[in-house]
C-alpha positions in Angstrom: -72.3 -236.0 92.1 -68.4 -235.9 93.6 -67.1 -236.8 90.3 -69.1 -233.9 88.6 -68.1 -231.2 91.4 -64.2 -232.1 90.8 -64.5 -231.7 87.3 -66.1 -228.4 87.6 -63.4 -227.4 90.0 -60.8 -228.4 87.6 -62.3 -226.5 84.5 -62.5 -223.3 87.0 -59.0 -223.7 88.1 -57.9 -223.9 84.3 -60.1 -220.7 83.5 -58.2 -218.9 86.2 -54.7 -219.9 85.4 -55.5 -218.6 81.8 -56.9 -215.5 83.2 -53.4 -214.9 85.5 -51.7 -215.4 82.1 -53.5 -212.5 80.7 -53.4 -210.5 83.8 -49.5 -210.9 84.2 -49.3 -209.7 80.8 -51.3 -206.9 81.0 -49.4 -205.9 84.3 -46.0 -205.9 82.4 -47.4 -204.2 79.3 -48.8 -201.5 81.5 -45.4 -201.0 83.1 -43.8 -200.8 79.6 -42.6 -204.0 79.4 -44.5 -205.5 76.5 -41.7 -207.8 75.3 -40.9 -209.4 78.8 -45.1 -209.7 79.3 -45.3 -211.6 75.9 -41.9 -213.6 76.8 -43.5 -214.7 80.5 -47.1 -215.0 78.9 -46.0 -217.3 76.2 -43.9 -219.4 78.3 -46.8 -220.0 80.7 -49.2 -220.9 77.9 -46.6 -223.5 77.0 -45.8 -224.7 80.5 -49.4 -224.9 81.8 -51.6 -225.6 78.8 -49.3 -226.9 76.1 -50.1 -223.9 73.7 -47.3 -222.6 71.2 -48.6 -219.0 70.9 -46.4 -218.4 67.9 -48.4 -221.2 66.1 -52.0 -219.6 67.1 -51.9 -216.9 64.3 -50.9 -219.5 61.7 -53.7 -221.5 61.7 -57.1 -221.3 60.3 -60.3 -221.1 62.3 -60.8 -225.2 62.2 -57.1 -225.9 62.6 -57.3 -223.5 65.7 -60.3 -225.3 67.1 -58.9 -228.8 66.8 -55.5 -227.3 68.4 -57.5 -226.2 71.2 -59.7 -229.3 71.6 -56.7 -231.4 71.7 -55.5 -229.4 74.7 -58.8 -229.7 76.5 -59.5 -225.9 76.6 -62.7 -224.5 77.6 -65.0 -221.6 75.6 -63.8 -219.3 78.3 -60.1 -220.2 77.8 -60.4 -219.6 74.4 -62.2 -216.1 75.1 -59.3 -215.3 77.2 -56.8 -216.2 74.6 -58.6 -213.9 72.1 -58.7 -211.0 74.4 -54.4 -212.0 74.8 -54.4 -211.8 71.1 -56.4 -208.4 70.8 -53.8 -207.0 73.3 -51.0 -208.0 71.2 -52.3 -206.6 68.4 -52.6 -203.0 70.2 -48.6 -203.4 70.3 -48.4 -203.9 66.6 -49.2 -202.3 63.3 -49.9 -203.5 59.8 -50.2 -207.3 58.7 -49.0 -208.0 62.2 -51.9 -206.4 64.0 -54.3 -207.7 61.2 -53.3 -211.2 61.9 -53.5 -211.0 65.7 -57.0 -209.5 65.4 -57.9 -212.0 62.9 -56.8 -214.8 65.4 -58.7 -213.0 67.9 -61.9 -213.2 65.9 -61.1 -216.8 65.2 -60.7 -217.8 69.0 -64.3 -216.2 69.7 -65.9 -218.2 67.0 -64.1 -221.2 68.7 -65.3 -220.3 71.9 -68.8 -220.4 70.5 -68.4 -223.7 69.2 -67.1 -225.2 72.3 -69.5 -223.7 74.5 -72.4 -224.6 72.0 -74.2 -221.4 72.6 -74.0 -217.9 71.2 -73.0 -215.1 73.6 -74.2 -211.3 73.4 -70.7 -210.7 75.1 -68.8 -212.4 72.6 -71.1 -210.9 69.6 -70.1 -207.4 70.8 -66.3 -208.4 71.3 -66.4 -210.0 67.8 -68.1 -206.6 66.5 -65.2 -204.4 68.2 -62.5 -206.6 66.8 -64.0 -206.4 63.3 -64.0 -202.6 63.6 -60.3 -202.6 64.8 -59.7 -204.8 61.7 -61.1 -202.1 59.3 -59.1 -199.3 61.0 -55.9 -201.4 60.4 -56.6 -201.6 57.0 
């Protein structure tokens, strides 16, 4: 039982660390420092999780799933990355926004796979992302 508790604590800590990356970005974005926020968040993603942010939008959904699985990310972390991608999309336009929104959608689908469940929250988020994609064109 102790091993299970230790594993659960490690997963919780990793989820909190990913949430802090997003919170840091949102804080800097709110103060008008989007570029600085992205730089800090991307550096933390690389340092703490081994994730090269610039690669994510280039990967197909299957490749994205493999990439995150190799790094032992959880469904909650994939959801947080999806939220980050959405927030980045909100600071861009055209093809760049579309690419980030599509990646955000893929990340939610990966979260479904990683968790082995469907979530009404993720379904709602996907619906909102699809609506945003239609507005971008």
